[in-house]
C-alpha positions in Angstrom: -10.8 -5.7 -53.4 -8.6 -5.2 -50.3 -7.5 -2.4 -48.0 -5.5 -2.3 -44.7 -7.4 -2.2 -41.4 -6.8 1.1 -39.7 -6.7 -0.6 -36.2 -3.4 -2.4 -36.3 -0.5 -1.9 -33.8 3.0 -3.2 -33.9 4.9 -4.3 -30.8 8.3 -5.7 -30.0 8.2 -8.3 -27.2 10.9 -9.9 -25.2 10.2 -13.7 -25.4 11.9 -17.0 -25.1 12.5 -18.3 -28.7 13.5 -21.7 -30.0 17.1 -21.8 -31.2 16.4 -23.0 -34.8 20.0 -24.1 -35.5 20.2 -26.2 -32.4 16.8 -27.7 -33.1 17.9 -28.8 -36.6 20.8 -30.5 -34.9 18.4 -32.4 -32.6 18.7 -30.2 -29.5 15.9 -28.2 -28.0 17.3 -24.9 -26.7 15.5 -21.7 -25.7 17.1 -18.3 -26.2 16.0 -14.9 -25.2 15.0 -12.8 -28.1 12.8 -10.1 -29.5 9.6 -11.0 -31.4 7.7 -8.7 -33.7 3.9 -9.0 -33.3 0.9 -7.2 -34.7 -2.2 -6.5 -32.6 -5.6 -6.2 -34.3 -8.4 -4.3 -32.6 -10.8 -5.9 -35.1 -10.2 -9.4 -33.9 -8.8 -8.7 -30.4 -5.9 -11.0 -31.2 -2.1 -10.9 -31.3 -0.3 -12.3 -34.3 3.5 -12.9 -34.7 4.9 -11.5 -37.9 8.1 -10.9 -39.8 9.7 -7.7 -40.8 8.7 -8.6 -44.4 5.1 -9.0 -43.4 5.1 -5.6 -41.7 6.7 -4.0 -44.7 4.1 -5.5 -47.0 1.2 -4.4 -44.8 2.5 -0.9 -44.6 2.3 -0.6 -48.4 -1.4 -1.4 -48.5 -3.6 1.7 -48.5 -6.0 1.9 -45.6 -8.2 4.7 -47.1 -9.1 3.1 -50.5 -9.8 -0.4 -52.0 -7.2 -2.0 -54.2 -7.8 -5.0 -56.6 -6.5 -8.2 -55.0 -4.5 -9.3 -58.1 -3.0 -5.9 -58.5 -2.0 -5.9 -54.8 -0.5 -9.4 -55.0 1.7 -8.2 -57.9 2.8 -5.0 -56.2 3.7 -6.7 -53.0 5.0 -9.9 -54.5 2.7 -11.8 -52.2 0.9 -15.1 -52.8 -2.9 -15.1 -52.6 -2.7 -17.4 -49.6 -0.7 -14.7 -47.7 -3.4 -12.1 -48.5 -6.2 -14.5 -47.4 -4.4 -15.1 -44.1 -4.2 -11.4 -43.4 -7.9 -11.1 -44.1 -8.6 -13.9 -41.6 -6.5 -12.0 -39.0 -8.4 -8.8 -39.6 -5.2 -7.1 -40.7 -6.5 -6.6 -44.3 -10.2 -6.0 -45.0 -12.0 -7.5 -48.0 -15.1 -6.5 -49.8 -16.0 -10.2 -50.4 -19.4 -11.5 -49.4 -18.2 -14.5 -47.3 -19.2 -14.4 -43.6 -15.8 -13.9 -42.1 -14.8 -11.1 -44.4 -18.1 -9.3 -44.0 -18.0 -9.7 -40.2 -14.5 -8.2 -39.8 -15.2 -5.5 -42.3 -18.3 -4.4 -40.4 -16.3 -4.3 -37.1 -13.7 -2.0 -38.7 -16.5 0.2 -40.1 -18.1 0.4 -36.6 -14.8 1.4 -35.0 -14.6 4.3 -37.5 -18.4 5.2 -37.4 -18.5 5.2 -33.6 -15.5 7.5 -33.3 -13.2 5.2 -31.3 -9.7 6.5 -30.7 -7.4 3.8 -32.2 -5.4 3.3 -29.0 -8.5 3.1 -26.8 -10.0 0.6 -29.2 -6.9 -1.5 -29.0 -7.0 -1.6 -25.2 -10.7 -2.5 -25.0 -10.9 -5.1 -27.6 -7.7 -6.9 -26.6 -8.8 -7.4 -23.0 -12.4 -8.6 -23.6 -11.6 -12.3 -23.6 -10.6 -14.5 -20.7 -7.0 -15.1 -19.8 -6.1 -17.8 -17.3 -9.1 -18.2 -15.0 -8.4 -17.3 -11.4 -8.3 -20.1 -8.9 -11.6 -20.3 -7.1 -11.4 -20.4 -3.3 -13.3 -23.0 -1.4 -17.0 -22.5 -0.7 -16.6 -22.6 3.0 -15.8 -19.1 4.4 -13.2 -20.2 6.9 -11.4 -22.3 4.3 -11.7 -19.4 1.8 -9.9 -17.0 4.2 -7.2 -19.6 4.8 -6.9 -20.1 1.0 -6.5 -16.3 0.5 -3.9 -16.0 3.3 -1.9 -18.9 1.8 -2.0 -17.3 -1.6 -0.9 -13.9 -0.2 2.1 -15.6 1.6 3.1 -17.4 -1.6 2.8 -14.1 -3.6 4.9 -12.3 -1.0 7.6 -15.0 -1.1 7.8 -14.8 -4.9 7.5 -11.0 -5.5 8.5 -9.4 -2.2 6.5 -7.0 -0.1 3.8 -4.8 -1.6 4.0 -1.0 -1.5 3.0 0.4 1.9 -0.8 1.0 2.3 -0.3 4.6 3.4 1.7 6.8 1.0 3.5 9.5 2.9 5.5 12.5 1.6 7.1 13.4 4.9 7.6 12.4 8.5 4.4 14.2 9.5 1.8 16.4 8.0 2.3 20.2 7.7 -1.4 20.7 8.6 -3.1 18.3 11.0 -6.8 18.4 10.3 -9.5 18.3 12.9 -10.9 14.8 13.2 -14.6 15.2 12.4 -16.9 12.2 12.5 -20.3 13.3 10.9 -23.4 11.7 12.4 -26.4 10.6 10.4 -27.8 7.8 8.3 -25.8 8.7 5.2 -22.5 8.7 7.0 -23.4 5.4 8.7 -24.0 3.9 5.3 -20.7 5.1 4.0 -18.9 3.6 7.0 -20.6 0.2 6.9 -20.3 -0.3 3.1 -18.2 -3.4 2.3 -17.9 -6.1 -0.3 -20.1 -9.1 0.6 -19.6 -12.5 -1.0 -21.8 -14.8 1.2 -25.6 -14.9 0.7 -28.4 -16.8 2.3 -28.8 -19.9 0.1 -32.5 -20.2 1.2 -33.4 -16.6 1.0 -35.0 -14.6 -1.8 -34.5 -10.9 -2.6 -37.7 -8.9 -1.9 -39.2 -7.4 -5.0 -39.5 -4.0 -3.4 -35.7 -4.0 -2.6 -34.9 -5.2 -6.1 -37.0 -2.4 -7.6 -35.7 0.3 -5.2 -32.1 -0.7 -5.9 -32.5 -0.6 -9.7 -34.1 2.8 -9.6 -31.7 4.3 -7.0 -28.5 3.1 -8.7 -29.4 3.0 -12.4 -32.7 4.8 -12.9 -33.4 8.1 -14.5 -34.0 10.8 -11.9 -34.5 13.7 -14.3 -34.2 14.9 -18.0 -32.8 18.1 -19.5 -32.8 19.3 -23.1 -29.5 20.9 -24.1 -30.8 21.7 -27.6 -33.5 20.4 -29.8 -33.0 16.7 -30.1 -30.2 16.6 -27.5 -31.5 15.3 -24.2 -29.4 14.2 -21.2 -30.3 12.1 -18.2 -29.7 12.7 -14.5 -28.7 9.7 -12.5 -27.5 9.5 -8.9 -24.0 8.9 -10.2 -22.0 11.3 -12.4 -21.2 10.7 -16.0 -18.7 12.3 -18.4 -20.5 14.9 -20.4 -23.8 13.7 -18.8 -23.9 11.0 -21.5 -24.7 8.0 -19.3 -23.7 5.3 -21.8 -24.0 2.4 -19.3 -26.8 -0.1 -19.7 -27.9 -2.6 -17.1 -28.9 -6.2 -17.6 -30.2 -7.9 -14.4 -29.7 -11.7 -14.1 -32.4 -12.7 -11.7 -31.6 -15.8 -9.7 -33.9 -15.6 -6.6 -36.1 -12.5 -6.6 -39.7 -12.6 -5.3 -42.2 -12.4 -8.1 -39.7 -12.4 -11.0 -38.9 -15.5 -13.0 -35.2 -16.4 -13.1 -33.3 -15.4 -16.2 -31.7 -12.5 -18.1 -33.4 -9.2 -18.5 -32.7 -5.6 -19.8 -33.6 -2.8 -17.4 -35.8 -0.2 -19.2 -35.0 3.0 -17.4 -37.7 5.0 -19.2 -40.6 2.8 -18.0 -38.7 1.4 -14.9 -39.3 -2.2 -16.0 -37.7 -5.4 -17.2 -37.5 -6.7 -20.8 -37.0 -10.4 -20.9 -34.0 -11.7 -22.9 -33.5 -15.3 -21.9 -35.3 -17.6 -19.5 -32.9 -19.6 -17.2 -33.5 -21.9 -14.3 -31.7 -20.6 -11.1 -29.1 -23.4 -11.4 -28.4 -22.7 -15.0 -28.3 -18.9 -14.3 -25.8 -19.5 -11.5 -23.6 -21.7 -13.7 -23.7 -19.1 -16.5 -22.7 -16.2 -14.4 -19.9 -18.1 -12.7 -18.4 -18.8 -16.1 -19.0 -15.1 -17.1 -17.1 -14.1 -13.9 -14.1 -16.3 -14.9 -14.8 -19.0 -12.3 -15.6 -16.8 -9.3 -18.0 -19.1 -7.5 -19.5 -16.6 -5.1 -21.0 -14.6 -7.9 -23.5 -17.5 -8.6 -24.7 -17.5 -5.0 -26.1 -13.9 -5.2 -29.8 -13.4 -5.5 -29.4 -10.9 -8.4 -26.5 -10.0 -10.6 -26.4 -6.9 -12.8 -24.3 -6.8 -16.0 -23.0 -3.4 -16.8 -22.5 -2.7 -20.5 -21.6 0.4 -22.5 -23.3 1.8 -25.6 -20.0 3.2 -26.9 -21.4 5.7 -29.4 -23.7 7.2 -26.7 -20.4 8.6 -25.3 -18.3 8.9 -28.4 -21.0 10.9 -30.1 -19.8 13.9 -28.1 -16.2 12.8 -27.4 -15.2 11.8 -31.0 -11.9 9.9 -31.3 -10.7 11.3 -27.9 -7.9 9.4 -26.4 -9.4 9.6 -22.9 -13.0 8.9 -23.9 -12.8 5.2 -23.1 -11.2 5.9 -19.7 -14.2 8.0 -18.9 -16.6 5.2 -19.8 -14.8 2.9 -17.3 -15.1 5.6 -14.7 -18.8 5.8 -15.3 -19.1 2.1 -14.6 -17.1 2.5 -11.4 -19.3 5.4 -10.2 -22.4 3.2 -10.8 -20.8 0.3 -8.9 -20.2 2.5 -5.9 -23.7 3.9 -5.9 -25.1 0.4 -6.2 -23.1 -0.7 -3.2 -24.2 2.2 -1.1 -27.8 1.7 -2.0 -27.6 -2.0 -1.3 -26.0 -1.2 2.1 -28.8 1.2 3.0 -31.3 -1.5 2.2 -29.5 -4.0 4.4 -28.3 -6.1 1.5 -24.9 -7.5 0.8 -23.3 -6.4 -2.5 -20.1 -6.8 -4.6 -18.6 -5.4 -7.8 -16.2 -7.2 -10.1 -14.5 -6.4 -13.4 -13.0 -9.9 -13.8 -15.3 -11.0 -16.6 -15.4 -13.0 -19.8 -16.7 -10.2 -22.1 -17.4 -12.4 -25.3 -19.4 -15.0 -23.2 -21.5 -12.3 -21.6 -22.1 -10.5 -24.9 -23.2 -13.7 -26.5 -25.6 -14.4 -23.7 -27.1 -10.9 -23.9 -27.3 -11.0 -27.7 -25.1 -7.9 -28.3 -22.1 -7.8 -30.6 -19.4 -6.3 -28.3 -18.6 -3.5 -30.8 -21.7 -1.3 -30.7 -22.3 -2.4 -27.1 -19.9 -4.2 -24.9 -19.7 -5.8 -21.4 -17.6 -4.0 -18.7 -18.4 -5.3 -15.3 -20.7 -7.2 -12.9 -22.3 -6.2 -9.6 -24.5 -8.3 -7.5 -26.5 -8.4 -4.3 -28.6 -10.5 -2.0 -29.8 -11.2 1.4 -26.8 -11.7 3.7 -26.2 -15.1 5.3 -28.2 -15.4 8.5 -25.1 -16.2 10.6 -23.7 -12.7 9.6 -20.9 -14.1 7.6 -19.8 -11.7 4.8 -17.4 -14.0 3.0 -14.5 -11.7 3.4 -12.0 -10.0 5.8 -13.1 -8.6 9.1 -11.7 -5.1 9.4 -10.7 -3.5 12.7 -11.7 0.1 13.2 -9.0 2.7 12.2 -8.7 6.2 13.5 -5.9 8.6 12.3 -3.4 9.1 15.2 -3.4 12.5 16.8 0.0 14.3 17.4 1.4 14.8 20.9 1.0 18.1 22.6 2.5 21.0 20.7 1.7 23.0 17.6 -0.9 21.3 15.5 -0.2 23.0 12.3 2.0 25.6 10.6 0.5 29.0 10.0 -0.5 30.2 6.5 2.5 30.6 4.3 4.5 28.3 6.6 4.2 25.1 4.5 7.5 23.6 3.8 8.3 22.9 0.2 9.2 19.4 -0.7 11.4 18.3 -3.6 11.4 21.4 -5.7 9.4 24.6 -6.2 6.2 24.4 -8.3 6.6 25.6 -11.9 5.5 29.1 -12.8 4.2 30.5 -16.0 
């Protein structure tokens, strides 16, 4: 029995194609052309297809099973063609073989967990690694030279980037007072930065590790919305107070904790062991998980952020923006993590350049009920003060010359066109 997967998308792509007629005459010639392709959220892959393939697939019901021999007759398709579409996840089969059962379960999870089809397509087609980024040298001075050379080459190829400050006029209509709040919180905000260089001989104090986990990811309070519906309070916001993000610490060099992969139990504020790894093996694994970013393996602890999708989709069912909110949740946690690390005097970083399937395999999760989103890490800074990044010079907004500092109420000049009215 077969049915069509509900998570298929069709795209037309401009590509360089081989001129078949020229090739048959012994000449290899490329021509610009349009290629039809199908995208499967079930496999996370792209498959070239013909108009005939698309027409056949469109005739297969997605909401009910059809006998394979009957379908082959109705479509005029060979059994081998049907089998190929099952391997691609474009058709689903009720067969018991491992591949068919695995892809059928994935499609059932997409429906059961209330994924919006376009959001599922985006997430599952970006999970795997594309070309790994070139890793900069380990030496910080060489790394900066490497980055500068890369930026110059990028500039030469693609032209200048958009200006760093987006301006909608020659000067503001209202010049705001320049207020510089004092206090520890404001100092922490101003000193936060991405750090990629850690003390190779240092170890992260257990107290700092514990404080960071609780401050960034721990539960600070519980509320019951209705019987059986409890929500958490964390130090970061979450869409609908759902808090679907889970945290898996990879311990490399933390006092009193064996190196390896753990799950953070926010209820008991503790670690559940998943996989023991020696520090060298842990560093090698996380570098590969971060698509070759070598600095990630030099941190003293790295935290894998995953999402339990149905935790969020339970409330926001098949909503087109639901997945975007999950990504925002991870971003909020990453910022809170960096601020907490800065307050503790630690260096920290956040990266979304990850190999999702490799991470999920290491964590023992399937990627469909729960999937990897990002990594953040921290450690004791290098003793020489090197941060492994750019040195920023202070910036203060310029103040206007003597004269009116702002237009009065009602005096704002309209730009472009009036705002729409009801």
